[in-house]
N, C-alpha and C positions, 0 to 999 in steps of 0.2 A: 504493500499500500504506499503511494507516495503522499506524502503532504503538501499542501499547498501552501504556498506563502501568503501573507496578508495582502500584497499587492495585487496577486492574481484573484483572490477572492474578491476584493473589493471591486477590481476592473470588471468580473463577470456581474457582480450585481448590479453596476451601473449600467452595462449592457441590457440586463433585464428590466430595469426601470425606463430606460430610452426606448425598448421597444413597445412597454405597455404605454407610454406617454404618446409614442406615434398610432398606435392602434387607437387610442382616446381621439386624437386629431382627426383620424380618417373618418370615425364614427360621427363626429360632431360636424365634419364637410358634407358627410352622406345625407345626415339628417338635414343640414340647410340647404342642399339641392332638392331634397324632396318638397321641403318647406316652399321654398322659391317656385316649385313647380305649382303646388296648389295656389300659391299667391297670384301666379301668372292665370289660372283658370279664373280666380274672382275677378280678374282686371278685364275679362271678357264679358262680362254681365254689363247689361245696358242699363245704364244708370237712370236715363228717362222713363225706361219701363218700370223701374223699382220704384221709382219718387210717384208715378202715376198709380200703381197699384197702392202705395202706403196712403195716397190723398184720398182714394176711392173707399180704402177702408177707413178711413178717418173720419170722411163724411158720413159713412154709413154709421159709425158709432155715434155722432153727434147728431143725428136726424131727430128733429121733435116732429111729432104729429098731434094736431087738434082737431077732435071730433067731437060731436054734439051727443049728449047723452042724458040719461035721467041723472036725478040728484044721486050723490053717494049712498051706498048702504050704511044701514046702522052702525055706529062705531063710537068707541070712546078714547080718550087720550089722543086725540088727533091735534092737528096745529091749524090755525087760520090766522092769515095776515093779508093787509092792503096789499093789492099789486103795487111793485115800485114803478110801473109804466102807466097804470090807470088808476085814477081816483074812483072810478066805477066798477072795481074788479075786486073781488076776494079771491085769494088762494088758499086751497083746503089740501093737506097732504098727511097721508098716513092713518095711525090710529090701528086699533084693534077692536076686534069682536068677540066678545065671550059667550059661550052658549052654555054655561055651566058645568061643562066637562071639559073644553078645549079652547084655548085663545088662538084666533087668527090674527095675523098682523097685514098691514096693508102698506104698499109702497106706490100707490095711485096719487096722481097729482089733478085736482080739479080747479078750474076757473070759473067763479060764478059772476056773470055779468048782471049787476044789480039791474041798472034800467031796463033790460030785454029780459030779466027774470029767466035766463037762460044758462044751463050747464055747460061745460066741455071739458072733456078729459083729455089731457096731454100725458104723450107716451114717447118714451126714450130708451133706446138699449143701454143709456148713460145714467140711468136712474138711480138714486139712492137705494139701499136695501130696505126691506120692510121694517116698521118701527113704529112704536108707540111711547107716549110720555117724551118725547123731544120738544125742541124749541126752535125757532127760526127768527130772523131777524132781516130788515132791510139793510142793503149795504152801502152807503153813502151817494155819492152823484153817480156812479157806474150804474146804477138801477138793479144791482144784483140783489139777491137772497142768500143768506147763510143759515145753513141748518147744522145742529148742535145736539149730540148724544142721542138720548133716548135709548130703548131696549128692544130687543127681539127674542128674547129669550123667556119662555114661560115659567123657568123657575124663579124669575126675579119678580115677578108679577103680585101684588097681593093677594090676588084671589086662587093663587095656585097651591094645591096641598101640599 
């Protein structure tokens, strides 16, 4: 058995470390090239069509429809506020109906035209969750309405068992 001196051992160890480092660099380069290929595919996407699709989905999400209807069904813990856009309209939102066993919560918005004695239901895919016991207020000069709190959990209600 031949003993290796320290210089030979150190040289062999350095050579092994250098080979490992070269392999790591090669793997990183390979990953970088594959990522670059994926990125180039992304650049081929038509930006105009992507923006048009986004605008279409956003318009659908924000679409508001108003239809004539009967007065809202019986309910409690709803909110009523004067319309910020007209002094002759009231807005009615949400509430609950308790039939003695189960509470039903609403997220519908109604507009009552006082002079016409007419109800309209406003619908939107962007409407708040059903709730009762909430509050809302008119918001400054912009004419907005802000909705706060409320509950839509039957366990939180005073009549729940």
